[in-house]
N, C-alpha and C positions, 0 to 999 in steps of 0.2 A: 374248752374244757379239756385238760391234759388227759390222754389215754392212760388207763391203768392196767392195760392187757398184759397177760403173761403168755408164754408158749405153751401150747397143749401139752399135757403130760398124760401119758397113757396109763390107766390103772393097772398095777401089778402087785400082787401078793397083799392085797388090802385087806385088813381084818374087818369082817363085817360089824357094824355098829348098829345101835337101835336107831332106825330112821323113821320118817314120816309114815311109811307103810310097812306093816309087819313083814318080816322076812326078806325085806329088800335091802341089800347092803348099800353103804354110802361110798361114793367113788370120788375120785379127784375132781373130775368135772363132768359136765353132762355132754356126752358125745352127741346126743340128739339134737342139740342146739345147732351144732356145725352142720349135720347132715340136713336138717330141715332148712336152714338158712341158705344152702346151696342152691335150692329150688328157686331162690331169687335170681340166679344167674342162668337158669334153663336147664339145670342138671339135677339129678338124683343122687347125690353122694360123690358126684365127679364134677369138676367144672367143665362147662360146655365150650368154652373159649375164652378169648381175653375179656377182661371186665373193664367196663368203661366207668371209672370212678366218679364221672359227672352225671351218670344216668341215675335216675330214680328207680326203684324196685320194679315198677312195672315196665319201664323201658328195658331194664336189663334182662327181664323175662321174656321180652319180646311180645309184651301185651300191649294193645292199643288203649291209650287213655280213654276212659268212659265219659270223662267230664271235660274234655278239651273245649267242647262248644257250648257248655252249660254253666251257668252261674253256680257257684257252691253256695251250700246252705250256711248255717252258722258255723263261723270259724274265726281264728285268731291269725295275726302275722306269725311269721317264722321267728322263734326264740328257742334256744337250747333249754332242755328240761334240766331241773336241778334236783328235785326230790319226788319220789313216788309214795303217796299215801293211800293204803287200802284199809280203812278202819275194821272192815268185817274179819280180816284175817291178820290183823296187827302188823301190817307192812308199813314201814316208815324208812325208806331207804334212798340213798343218793344214787345219781346216775354216773356212768362212765360211758364214753363213746365206744361203739363197736366198729372196727374197720375190717377191711377185706385184706387177707395176706397175698403173697406172690402167686399162690396157686388158685387164687379166687374163692378162698373159704372165708366165711365170716367168722371171726374170732369171738369165742365166748367171753364173759366177764371173768376176771381173775377168780380163781378158786380160793385164794387167800383170804378173801372177805366174804362171809356168807351172807352179809346184808348189803348187797350191791346189785343194781340192776343196770343193763345196757341198752343203748338205743342205737338203731343204724342211723349214724349221723349223715350219711349220704343221701338218706331218704327224707321224707318230710318229718318236721318236729311235731309232737303232740299239740293238737290244735289247729294245724294247717289243714287245708283241704287234701284228702288222700288218707292212705292207711300208714300210720306210724308204727314201726316195729320195735317192741320192747322185750327183752329176753333176760331170763334170770335162772339160775341154778335151783333145782329141787333139793339137792343135797350135795355134800362134800365128804371128805374123810373124816372132818371134825365133828360135823353135826347136820341137822337139818338145815336147809339154806332158805333164802328169801321167798321163793315160790313153793315152799313145801305144801302149803295149804291152798294153792291157787284153785284147786279142783272144788273148792267149796264155794266159789263164786257162782251166783246165779242170776238169771234174768232180773233186772231192776236193781241189782246191787250198784253202788256207786263208788268211784275212787277218783283221786285228784292228782294231777301232775302240776307240780310247782315249776315256774319258769323264770329264766334269767331276766325277763323284762318286768318281773314283779307281778305278773298276772297268774291266776290259777285256772287251770283247765280242768274242768270236772267232766267225768265220762260216766255213762250209764251202760251196764252190761246188757248186751243183746242176747248172747248165748255163749255157752262154754261147750267146746266139743274136742273129742278125742280121736286122732287119727292114726292109723297104722303108717309106719314110715314108708312102707312100699305102696301106698295108696293115698298119698298126701295131695289134698286139693289145692295146687298152686294158685290157680285163678281165684278161687274164693278167698284165699288168705291174702295174697299179694296184689291183686288187681287194684288199679287206681279207683278211687271213689270221689263222688262229687262232694261229699260231706266230710268233715274232719273225724276220723276214726281211729282207733287203737287196736293193735293186736298184742296181747300178752301171751308169751310163749314159753313153755318150759317142757320138760320130758315127763313121760308117763309110762304106764304099763310095766311089764317085767324087764329085768335087766337080763340081757342075753349075754352069757359069759363067753360064748363062742365067737359072737360078733362084736363083743366088747361095746355094746350099745343098748340103749333102751329100745323097746320094740314100739313105742308110741310117742306122740307129741300131743300135748294139751294146748289148745288155742283158745283164749277168751276174746271174743268180738265186743267191741263197745264203741259208743258214739258220743260226740261232744254234746253237752246240754248247757 
């Protein structure tokens, strides 16, 4: 899948628009996805060292695989995701690959397309054993974005990832939690898992104008059914 990433653009003099949360302006891109994703590589906002592009998230974070000696539960072989369907919040979005830049930062999906999600392509694909990482914007300068209503997902809700091999991977939500940026549970979100799981990630909380970042991240935890 060809990457459609764009260089990060820092929000400047953006006129507030009506967004998914009352009183919260819309910005060019969700800085929080970058800061959150950096914990994949052992840092909190700063890269901790050279990134190994062949490493999975748990290895890059220095976490020992929890399932190395155990058989995985229900799972599918590796295949690129092509589309994310979340009926409850009317999401029907294509995927783009998310890559790491020279500074060790995971780049967010382009802000030019409000209906686009990205997956960390050097990690596991949705349906493989492990925790697949899927990120999307909550808003842009144009309008609410693909994950504007992600906070509405609850335990038991289902969503589907369509895959390049023609198989559909259906996941059920286990929980949806919001974490402060300075107290993010790296191991809980990124640690290797025996079963096929997914983390849906976006920004949450208030927008801190001095830090030019959202104060929190929303993570939806789900497993393959």
